[in-house]
N, C-alpha and C positions, 0 to 999 in steps of 0.2 A: 505494500500500499504505499503511495507517495503520500509526501507531509504536504499538505496544501497552505500550511500556514507558514508564512515568513516572518521571521521576528523583525527583520528591516522593515517590511511593509508595514508590519503593525505600529513599531515605532514612527514611522513616517505618516501614518495614518492619523495618530494621536498628534504629531507636531501641527499636520495641516489642520485639523479639527481646532486646535487652540489657537493657531493663528487666525483661523476665520471667526474666531470669537473674540479676537483681539486680547488674548491672554498670552503672557509668556509660560514658558515651561515651569519657571520659578514659582509664579503665582498659582499655575495648575496643581503642582506638586504640593504646595502648600496648602491649599484647599482641599487636597486628598490626602492629607496627613502622611505623605510619603517623601522618603529621603530624595535629596538633590540628584543621586545617580541613578534613579529608576528608570528613567527613558533610556539612558546608555545601557544599562543593564538589560531592558527589554530587548533593545536593537543588537546587542551581542548574544541574545538568547539565554542569558544569566537569570532574568527574573521572569518566570512566567506564572506567578502566583496568580490564582483567579481572584482573590480578594483584591489585590492592586489593579485589576483590570476593572473589577467593579467598581472601585472608587474613583478611578479615573473616568470612566463612562458617566458616573453620577456627576462628577464635576463638570463634564463635557455636554451634559443632557443628551446623550446618545446611548445606544445600545451597546452592549460587550460584543453582538455579533457584527456590528457595523465596525468595531475597532479590529476584530479579527478577519475583516474582509469577507465575512459570510453573506454580507448584503450592502449594497450601496445606498440604502436607506437608513438615516440615522435616526429616524423616530423610533421611540420607544413603545412597545405595546403596553398599554396600562389597562 
């Protein structure tokens, strides 16, 4: 089975979503109560904690599926 999830793509999607909302990564991570290196750790594949993805998605008001690239629709199903 091929791994469809690219840690680089996920980190880039987080960066792009934050930028589109006018947030710096520093602000995003502070809002998410995560460490300053979290995005670079995601980029390198070192941080794949589900809780961290959920915190980031909450701060960016989007779904985890959007961050993972499983959908291009950032809307959250509530």
